[in-house]
N, C-alpha and C positions, 0 to 999 in steps of 0.2 A: 159258559155253562156244563162242561165236560169233565171241568175239574174236580177230582174229587175229594172228600171231608179235609182229609188233612194238607191238599194242596191250595185249597180256599183260604185254610188259617196259614198257611205261610205265604200266602200271596197279600189278606187281606188282614193277616193278625187277628181273625176270629172266622165264624165261620158265616158267612153272611146269607141272609134271607135270596131266593133267586130272583124274584125281585131287584133287590139292592143292587143285585150282579146288573142286572139289565138294565137299571138307569145308570151306574157305572158306565159301563160299556157305551152308551148312547151320551154318558157326558164326557167322554174319555174323546171319543173324534169330532166332539164341537165345542169344547170349551179352549182351543189354542193347544193342548198340552200335542205333544209329536208321540206318535204313537207305529211303530214298526210291526207286520206281525208274518210269521210265518207260514203258507199257505200247502196244503197237500189233498188231493181228490179233492177238491173242490170246497177244504175246510181249512179252517184257521186252527193250525196246533200249537200256535208259540206266539204269543206278545210281549212287546217294550214299551213301555209307558216312559216319555223326559217331560216332567212338571216344572216349568219355573217358578222359583220361591216369586213369592204376592213381592215381599221387601226387596229382592234384590234379583234381578229377573238373568241376569247374567251367575247365578248357581241354580241346579236343580236336583231334583230328586227323581231315580229312575225306577223304574218296578218292571218285575218281568214274570211270568208263568208260560210254561211248557207241559202240555198233556201227557203223560206218565207215561202213557207206550209211545211215547213220541221221545223221548229224553235218551241221553247218550248216544245222540246221530250228531252231535254238533249245534243245534240249535239256537241254544242259549249263548253258545259261544259268540254263534251269527248274529242275533239277536243284540248282544251286548256290544258289539264294536258297530252295527248297524246304530245304535243310539249316541254311542260315541263320536260317530262321523257325521253324524245328525247334530248333536250341542255342537263340535267345532265348526259346520258351518252357520252356525244361531248364535256365533261368539259366547257362549258358553265357557266360564272358567274354573266352574269345580261342579263336578256331579257327587250325590252322594245317594246311596245305596245300603236300608235298613233293615236288617235281615234280622227273624228269631235267631235264638243261640242254638237252636237243635235242628237247623237248618241245613245242613252241613255240605249238601250239594250246591248254594248257592253261595257259601262258603267259599268253598273251594273253586267256582267258577271267579268269584269276583279276585281272587288271588292273584288269576292267570291278566288282571288289567291293571293288581295295584296291590302293594303289600301295605298301604294304609289301612289296618281296619284295627278298629279300635273298640271296646264297652261304652255303652252310653245310657244310660235306663234300660240297664238288665238286657239289651241287645246289641247287636255287631252295627259300626257305621262302616262301611267300607267309603270310601272317600278317593275320587278319581280327580287330580287336577289342584288348584292354588285355591283351599278352601279358607278363606280370611274369618275367622268366629267373632261376630260381633261382642264385645263385654257386656253384661249387661250390668247397670248400677242400680 
């Protein structure tokens, strides 16, 4: 809830209403996705989420957010590594992170973990692991 307008857009690709963010947070801890948080001073300062693909449970989507005042302290890198480790423990073989083209900080973070960044539908997709794209007929 402490994310500013730009950070909400970076995370959700729009600026959601506060009640939608609260619903998302509740769903994130209740629907089976893997959630990792960084806590300081009794507050969550950053969160990573890993959601399995409904059609291919060994494929997952990563999402992150770190409060602006807590950036550049290694929290994003720690969250990314924790999410990759959790994915490995759960036998995921492919992780994707969709990033808005103007979110350069997240693109730079993704480059620490993969060199596979590509454009898709106007956004940047960072791929970690062996993703097999299903052909569409």
